[in-house]
N, C-alpha and C positions, 0 to 999 in steps of 0.2 A: 731830620735829614730827608731830603726829597728822594723819592724813588724814581728810577728811570723806567719809563713805560714805552715799549716799542709797539706802535699802533700800525698793524699791517692790514691795510684795507684799500681796495681798488677804487671805491667810491669817494671822490674828493669831499663831498658834503658830509659824509659820515665821519671821515677822518677829521675834518674841521670841527664838527660837533663834539667829538670825543676830546680832541685837543683843547677846545675852549672850556669844556667842563672840568678838565683835570689839570690844566696848565698852572693854576695858582698853587697847587699843592705838590705837583710832580714835574719832573722833566720829561717832556713828550718828544719822542722821536718818530715822526711819521714816515711810513714806507708805503709805496703804492704797488709793490710787486714782491713776489717770493725772492727773486734774485737780490733785490735791494735789502730785504730783511736778512737773508743769509749772509750777505757781505757785512752788515752791521754786527751780526752775531759772531762773526769771525774776528772782528776788530775791537769790539767793545762789549761791555756787560749790561744786560737788561735785568731789572728786578721782576718785571711783569711783561709778558708778551701777549698782546691782544690780537687774535687772528680773525680777520673778516672773511666774508664768503664771496666777495666780488673782486677776485684777483685775476689778472690777465694771463698769468703763467702757471696756474695750478690751483688746486683746492686747499683749503686750510687743513682738512683732514690728511691730505697727502703730505703737507709740509710739516705738520705737527711733530712727527718723530725726528725729523732732521733738525729742526730748531731746538727740540728738547735735548738732542745729542750735543748740539753746540752750546747750549745754555742750560745745563742740568739743574741749576739752582733756581731758575726763573719759574714764576707761577704762570701757567698758561691759561688764558681765557679765550674761549671760542665765542665769536660774535655771531649769533644767529641772524640771518638775513632779516632785515626790517624789525629787529627787536633790540635796538641799541640801548633803550632804557632798561631792559632786563639785564643786559651785560653790564651796564653802569652800576646797577644795584648789586650784582655779584661782585664787581670790583670793589665797591664801597665796603661790602662785608669782608672781603679779603684784606682790605687795608686795616680794618678794625681788628680782625682776628686772622693774621696771616697763617694760612695752612694750605697744603695741597690736598685736595679731596679726590678720592677715586671718581672716575668718570660716571660710574653708575649712581653715586650719591648726588652728583650734580644733575644728572638726567632725572633722577627721582624727584628732586626738589623742583626742578623746572616744570616737569609734568604736573606735579601737585599744584604749583603756583598757577599754571594755565587753567587747570581744571577749576580751581577756586575762582579765578577771574571770570570764567565762563559759567559760573553757577553750577558746576558739575554737569553741564550739558555736554555729553561725550561727543556728539556729532560736531558741535561748535568748537570744542577743544581740539578735536582731531584736525579740523580744518585749519585752526590757528597754528597748530604744530606742523601742519603739512604732511600728515601721515594718515593712512587709512584708519577708519574707525576700529576695525578688527585688531589692528596693531596697537591702538591705544588701549583697548580692552585687555590685550595680552600684557601690556606694560603695567596696567592697574593691578592685575592679578599678580604679576611677577614681583612688584614692589609692595604688595599688600596695602595699597592705598584704599582709603574709604573716606566718605564724606563725614565730617564731624557733625553729629546731630546733637543739638542742645537738649539737655535732659529736662523733662518736665517734673514738677514736684507733685 
C-alpha cells in the first residue's frame, strides 16, 4: 500500500526532485507553504511529512509542533537546506523500518554521518553542518562520538 507523503518545501525544484524520486512508490502531496500544509493536515491524512527550510510563511521548526498536533501518527522528516540526498536516505530507512526516533538520535546519526563524510575533519564538518566548530566539539562530546580506528594485528 502506498504511503501518503506531504512534501512541504518552498523551493519548487527541491519539491519536484523529491516528488520524482518517491512518486513511483508513494502518493506525493506537494505544498509550498505552511498554510497549505496545515490545510491539508486538517482535511486528510499523511503517513510522512517532509518539512523543508525554504518556506515563505514560517520555519519548519516553528511549524513542526502544529503539524504533529494535527497529524500525531505521521512520521516527521526535517529536510536540511541543501541536503535533500541525506533526507532521502533517512526517508528510505524509515520506509524499511518505520519508527519514530527521538530528535537527539537523528541529530547524533546526522552529525556522525557528516563527520565520516568529511574524514573526521571537524572544521570541514562544522562548515558543512552550518555550526561553529566549538558547537560541533560539544556535540561530539555530548553524544560520545569517536572515530572508528581499524585495529592492527
